C-alpha positions in Angstrom: 127.0 94.5 54.9 130.4 96.4 54.5 131.7 98.6 51.8 133.4 95.4 50.1 130.7 93.1 50.5 128.3 95.5 48.7 130.5 96.2 45.9 130.9 92.3 45.5 127.3 92.0 45.3 126.6 95.1 42.9 129.2 93.4 40.7 127.7 90.3 40.7 124.5 91.8 39.7 126.3 93.7 36.7 127.8 90.4 35.4 125.0 88.3 35.8 126.2 86.0 38.7 123.5 87.0 41.0 120.1 88.0 40.1 118.1 91.1 41.2 115.5 89.2 42.8 118.4 87.6 45.6 120.2 91.0 45.6 117.1 92.5 46.7 116.4 89.9 49.4 120.0 90.3 50.6 119.6 94.4 50.5 116.0 93.9 52.2 118.0 93.6 55.6 119.8 97.0 55.5 120.0 98.7 57.5 118.9 96.9 59.9 116.9 93.2 61.1 114.5 93.5 63.7 114.5 90.7 66.1 111.7 92.2 68.4 113.9 92.4 71.0 116.5 94.0 69.0 117.4 95.6 65.6 120.4 94.1 64.6 122.4 97.1 62.7 123.8 95.3 59.4 124.6 98.6 58.2 127.0 99.8 60.7 130.0 98.5 59.0 129.4 100.4 55.9 128.7 103.6 57.6 131.5 103.3 60.7 133.8 101.1 59.5 133.2 98.1 61.7 130.3 95.8 62.2 128.1 96.3 65.2 129.3 94.6 68.6 127.4 93.0 71.5 127.6 94.2 74.7 126.3 91.2 76.8 125.6 92.6 80.3 121.5 92.9 80.7 121.0 90.7 77.7 120.0 86.9 78.4 122.5 84.2 76.9 119.5 83.2 74.4 119.6 87.0 73.0 123.1 87.2 72.6 123.4 84.0 70.8 120.6 85.3 68.3 122.2 88.6 67.7 125.6 87.0 67.1 124.2 84.5 64.8 122.6 87.0 62.5 125.8 89.5 62.6 128.0 86.3 61.8 125.9 85.5 58.9 127.2 89.0 57.2 130.6 89.3 58.9 133.8 87.7 60.1 135.2 88.8 63.6 132.1 89.7 65.5 132.5 90.9 68.7 130.5 89.9 72.2 131.8 92.5 75.0 131.9 91.7 78.6 131.4 88.1 78.2 130.8 86.0 81.3 130.9 82.2 81.4 127.1 81.7 80.8 127.2 83.6 77.6 130.3 81.7 76.2 128.8 78.4 77.1 125.6 79.2 75.3 127.6 80.5 72.0 129.4 77.1 72.5 126.1 75.4 72.5 124.6 77.0 69.8 127.7 75.7 67.2 129.0 79.1 66.4 132.7 79.1 65.8 134.3 81.3 67.8 137.7 82.2 70.1 137.0 82.9 73.8 139.4 85.4 75.6 138.4 84.8 79.4 140.5 87.6 80.8 139.4 90.3 78.2 135.8 88.9 78.8 135.6 89.2 75.1 134.3 86.4 72.5 135.0 87.0 68.8 132.4 85.0 66.7 133.6 83.6 63.5 137.2 84.5 63.9 139.3 85.1 60.7 142.9 86.0 60.8 143.2 89.9 59.6 146.6 91.3 58.0 147.2 94.4 60.5 148.1 97.6 59.1 149.7 100.7 60.7 150.5 100.5 64.2 148.3 100.7 67.3 150.5 100.5 70.6 148.7 99.2 73.6 150.4 100.2 77.0 149.1 99.4 80.5 150.1 100.9 83.8 150.2 97.7 85.8 149.3 94.2 86.0 145.7 94.7 87.2 145.1 96.7 84.0 145.6 93.8 81.7 142.1 92.8 81.6 141.1 96.2 79.9 144.3 96.6 78.1 143.6 93.1 76.6 140.2 93.9 75.4 141.5 97.5 73.8 144.5 95.1 72.2 142.2 92.3 71.0 139.6 94.3 69.6 142.3 96.5 67.5 143.4 93.4 66.0 140.5 92.0 65.0 139.4 95.4 63.4 142.8 94.9 61.3 145.3 96.7 63.2 148.8 95.6 63.7 149.0 96.0 67.6 152.1 95.9 69.8 151.5 95.8 73.9 153.8 97.7 76.1 152.4 96.4 79.9 153.7 97.2 83.4 155.0 100.4 82.6 153.5 103.1 84.9 155.0 105.5 86.3 156.0 104.0 89.5 159.3 102.8 87.3 159.5 105.4 84.6 162.1 103.4 82.8 160.1 100.4 82.1 158.3 102.9 79.6 161.2 105.1 78.2 162.5 101.5 77.0 159.7 101.7 74.5 160.1 105.1 73.6 160.8 104.5 69.8 157.9 102.1 69.3 155.7 104.9 71.0 157.0 107.0 68.4 156.3 104.7 65.3 152.5 104.5 66.2 149.9 105.9 64.8 147.5 105.7 67.6 148.6 104.9 71.5 145.9 103.4 73.9 147.1 104.4 77.7 145.5 102.0 80.2 145.6 102.9 83.9 144.0 103.2 87.3 145.4 104.5 90.4 146.0 108.1 89.8 145.8 107.7 85.8 149.2 109.4 85.2 150.1 107.2 82.3 148.3 108.7 79.6 150.2 112.2 80.5 153.4 110.9 80.1 153.1 109.2 77.2 151.4 112.4 75.7 154.2 114.7 76.8 156.9 112.1 75.2 155.1 111.8 71.8 153.6 113.7 68.8 150.9 110.8 68.4 147.2 111.0 69.6 146.9 109.4 73.0 143.6 107.5 74.1 143.3 107.3 77.8 141.3 104.1 79.5 140.9 104.9 83.1 140.6 101.4 85.1 138.6 101.0 88.2 141.8 99.1 89.7 143.2 101.1 92.9 142.7 101.6 96.5 139.5 103.5 98.1 140.3 106.9 97.0 140.4 106.1 93.4 136.7 105.5 93.6 136.2 102.6 91.5 138.0 104.7 88.7 136.7 108.1 89.2 139.7 109.6 90.4 142.0 108.2 87.4 139.2 109.3 84.8 139.1 112.9 86.5 142.8 113.1 86.0 142.9 112.0 82.7 140.4 114.6 81.8 142.5 117.4 83.4 145.8 116.5 81.5 147.8 119.1 80.6 149.4 117.0 78.1 147.9 118.0 74.7 146.7 115.1 72.3 144.9 113.2 74.9 141.5 112.1 74.8 139.6 110.0 77.4 137.0 107.2 77.4 135.0 106.0 79.9 136.0 103.7 82.8 137.2 100.1 81.8 136.1 100.7 78.0 139.0 99.1 76.5 136.3 98.4 73.3 135.6 102.1 73.0 139.6 102.9 73.0 140.4 100.2 70.4 137.6 101.4 68.0 138.8 105.1 68.0 142.4 104.3 67.8 141.1 101.7 64.3 139.7 104.8 62.8 142.8 107.0 63.5 145.2 104.5 62.7 143.0 103.4 59.4 142.7 107.0 58.0 146.5 107.8 58.6 147.4 104.5 56.9 145.3 105.1 54.1 146.5 108.7 53.4 150.1 107.4 53.8 
């Protein structure tokens, strides 16, 4: 249940198209629906601007499918993150309409095209960072943002990034994805007056400690306007970028 759906329901009641009993039945599931193993948060889009997403690890395929089916009754573009083949196969077997993005480990259930507003740029330092970058880009698109990708533009060849300086300056928010030493967000933060959301990845040799080195480097950035999410958290970065982009677009 998002703001627009709630407004339509109330308007239908006011105009007599929907009875009070039917409206009460729909509202009874707010703010959540108890499945025993999970409490599905149908109220989240109304509170936080986007429907609940399903983080798949730790859940059985059956649990994931049940949660997704309940969410898809109320929302398009329901996201299942960190989904593997078993999750995708269970979704297909349940005949839920979906799109499977293998490299990003992302399933979009009940996919519907969304006209993107504003601009979110997703920049990735190297090709090895693309799974996390694509998770961020696809999630941002599903949340209704116009997204441009700037890939393989890390600091080992800074001219590749500078070729996109005008695009970076146009963005309302920038998601910067990097492993190794995690320098890309600081460089971008020093080039533009836009909020930069840094995503450390677990890409790198042994001393990168599975992304901890990049995380610490980003947390210690001397460039103002850089915020940092957890290692490999493309979803969280996209959600933050979407909130910023939608707020700025609304003001403009």
